Backbone as CSV, one residue per row, in Angstrom:
resi,resn,N_x,N_y,N_z,CA_x,CA_y,CA_z,C_x,C_y,C_z
1,MET,0.913,-1.200,-0.092,-0.033,0.048,0.110,0.652,1.356,0.017
2,LYS,0.549,2.541,-0.942,0.845,3.475,-0.948,1.099,4.194,0.080
3,LYS,1.302,5.431,0.914,2.392,6.105,2.044,2.420,7.690,1.225
4,TYR,1.482,8.172,1.972,0.915,9.660,1.495,1.862,10.988,2.684
5,ILE,2.369,11.765,2.594,2.795,12.533,3.127,2.420,14.203,3.152
6,CYS,2.186,13.906,4.332,1.345,16.084,5.121,1.826,16.974,4.803
7,GLU,1.834,17.718,3.841,2.832,18.887,2.629,2.623,19.755,3.545
8,PRO,1.941,20.461,4.479,1.838,21.353,5.663,3.304,20.598,6.849
9,CYS,3.425,19.144,7.214,4.106,19.509,7.994,4.885,18.223,8.252
10,GLY,4.935,17.202,7.098,6.094,16.318,6.660,5.456,14.869,7.806
11,TYR,3.905,14.816,8.224,3.968,13.707,8.996,3.131,12.255,7.737
12,VAL,4.083,11.529,7.969,3.102,10.032,6.087,2.391,9.377,7.161
13,TYR,1.810,8.764,6.195,0.090,8.566,6.646,1.386,6.758,6.172
14,ASP,0.581,5.896,7.329,1.444,4.765,7.253,0.431,4.142,6.694
15,PRO,-0.026,3.002,5.332,-1.106,2.173,5.739,-1.117,1.058,6.743
16,GLU,-0.198,0.614,6.604,0.342,-0.416,7.543,0.467,-0.958,9.448
17,VAL,0.580,0.879,9.325,0.114,0.955,10.789,-1.127,1.584,10.941
18,GLY,-1.765,2.463,9.959,-2.578,3.022,9.845,-2.925,4.230,10.662
19,ASP,-3.707,4.236,12.220,-4.015,6.042,13.016,-4.343,5.269,14.019
20,PRO,-3.912,4.629,15.127,-4.730,3.250,15.784,-5.621,4.178,16.851
21,ASP,-4.794,6.226,17.178,-5.104,7.168,17.640,-6.370,7.456,17.608
22,ASN,-6.687,7.380,16.360,-7.098,8.294,15.620,-8.545,7.106,15.700
23,GLY,-8.468,5.806,15.597,-9.660,4.725,15.301,-9.252,4.050,13.839
24,ILE,-7.959,4.761,13.516,-7.480,3.766,11.654,-7.670,2.700,11.328
25,ALA,-7.438,1.538,11.692,-6.803,-0.097,11.791,-6.314,0.179,10.793
26,PRO,-4.274,-0.249,11.451,-4.160,-0.967,10.390,-4.706,-1.385,9.075
27,HIS,-3.275,-1.022,7.853,-3.798,-1.999,6.555,-4.521,-0.933,5.990
28,THR,-5.508,-0.188,6.749,-6.625,0.937,6.126,-5.396,1.761,4.695
29,ALA,-6.192,1.429,3.460,-5.501,2.364,2.742,-6.123,4.040,3.176
30,PHE,-5.097,5.231,2.166,-5.540,6.193,1.929,-7.153,6.529,1.910
31,GLU,-7.107,5.999,0.818,-7.994,6.457,-0.044,-9.512,5.440,0.684
32,ASP,-9.057,4.489,1.509,-10.343,4.653,2.443,-10.851,5.359,3.401
33,LEU,-9.706,6.102,3.431,-9.959,7.109,5.409,-11.081,8.002,4.925
34,PRO,-11.840,8.116,5.980,-12.302,8.394,6.152,-12.474,10.507,5.516
35,GLU,-13.454,10.943,4.625,-13.561,12.200,3.914,-12.776,13.316,5.260
36,ASP,-13.522,12.977,6.343,-13.347,13.797,7.606,-12.156,13.820,8.637
37,TRP,-11.194,12.893,7.680,-9.724,12.382,8.596,-8.809,13.422,8.478
38,THR,-8.457,13.522,9.005,-7.154,14.769,9.426,-6.323,14.217,9.769
39,CYS,-5.192,14.655,10.226,-3.547,14.843,9.995,-3.595,14.749,11.304
40,PRO,-3.256,13.487,12.412,-3.262,13.179,13.671,-1.467,14.645,13.926
41,VAL,-0.854,15.096,13.253,-0.195,15.653,13.933,-0.241,17.202,13.842
42,CYS,-0.850,18.100,12.663,-1.235,19.034,11.381,-2.744,19.484,11.845
43,GLY,-4.065,18.528,11.874,-5.033,18.653,11.611,-5.745,19.355,10.436
44,MET,-4.615,19.160,9.549,-4.583,19.141,8.333,-5.549,18.465,7.197
45,GLY,-6.412,18.097,6.157,-7.571,17.073,5.797,-7.005,16.762,4.501
46,LYS,-7.240,16.257,3.840,-6.955,14.809,3.202,-6.181,15.067,2.099
47,GLU,-6.274,16.588,1.610,-6.583,17.091,0.566,-5.179,18.335,0.711
48,GLU,-4.332,18.268,1.529,-2.952,18.714,1.557,-2.349,17.193,1.929
49,PHE,-2.484,16.002,1.376,-1.331,14.902,1.394,-1.297,14.429,0.047
50,SER,0.448,14.292,-0.205,0.104,13.662,-1.643,0.567,12.495,-1.333
51,LEU,1.176,11.322,-2.456,1.977,10.366,-2.282,3.915,10.979,-2.135
52,ALA,3.737,9.973,-1.459,5.147,9.791,-0.564,5.696,9.489,-2.014
53,GLU,7.170,9.928,-1.813,8.363,8.696,-2.476,8.948,7.764,-1.930
54,HIS,8.879,7.080,-3.144,9.508,5.791,-1.939,10.519,5.556,-1.406
55,GLU,11.008,5.057,-0.120,11.373,5.185,0.444,13.104,4.378,0.460
């Protein structure tokens, strides 16, 4: 699954990990996140994320 990065703060959403602190289970693809999900670091919406480069 692809990782996405929050452009304003640099947080990387890793679908293998999810966002358990905000009720997002591991193995949840970025595309499957709720539309109202926000970055757990800076609070920006999904529209501020872009596909992360391969590591």
